[in-house]
N, C-alpha and C positions, 0 to 999 in steps of 0.2 A: 233376550232370543227374537227372532221376528218369525213373524209369518210362515213359514213356508221354507224357511231356516233350516239346516241337515245339524242333528247334536249327538253327541256323545253320553249316551246312556251309561251310565256303570255305578255297577252292585259291587257290596263282598264277591259273591258269585258268580260276574262276571259285566259286560260289556257288548255296548250295540250302535249301531248308526239310526237310528228315523229322523223322519220330517217331523217340524211342529205343528203344529197346526192350536192354532190363539183361541180359544173358546170360556166365557164370559157362562156357557152354560155347566160347569164343574169348580168347586172351589179353588178360591187365590192360592192354597197349600198341597194343592194336587197337580202329577203327573200321574196320567195313564195310560193305556198300552194296551188295544184286545188282545186276547188271549189263544184268538185265531190260527194265529199264523206260525208259518212254521221253520225249521232248519234257524240256520243263525241267525232268523228274529223273531226268533221263542221271546217271545218276554218271559215262560216257562222258564227258562235257563236263567234270567239273572236272578227270581223270586225263590221263595222257597219250595220246597219240595215235599215237604210236611205231610201227612193222608192222618185222616180219621183213622185211632186203629180202629173202632170198633166199622163203621161203614166201607172205611175205605176210600172215603171222600174227600180231594181236595180242601187244604183249609187255603183260607182267603190270600190271595195272593197279595202278601199287603211287607212292602222292606223302602227300609232307606235306601234315596236314587240321588245320584250326582250329575249332575249336566254340563256337558261341556260342549262349546259351538264348537265343531268340527274343522279341521285346521286344512283338512286336502278335506275339496271340492267330489273329486272322484272315490273318494271314501268315502264321502257323505251320500252317496248317489247308489252305493252297494245296495241299499236299502231304498226302497220305497213306503214304503209302513208309515203309519203316522201313530207320535207321540202326541196326547191333547194335554195342555198344559193352559193354566188360566192366570196372570199376568197381572 
């Protein structure tokens, strides 16, 4: 993966395109996507929707992911949001 490259982030619950931002500010086994984006870019669509039964607060957004380089640059251009990686 290269900085600014378009990738497809895939989970059991769905998939979405993101632009990669490479950083050393996070652990090297971590993919981070801000959760404030809406619509088809919403990372909430790709993670667990469970709520705490008492407080109704969402659980931490943690799940296994697969990253693939976007094969189509137009497909990657749909989403200008960033996934932050450390490699």
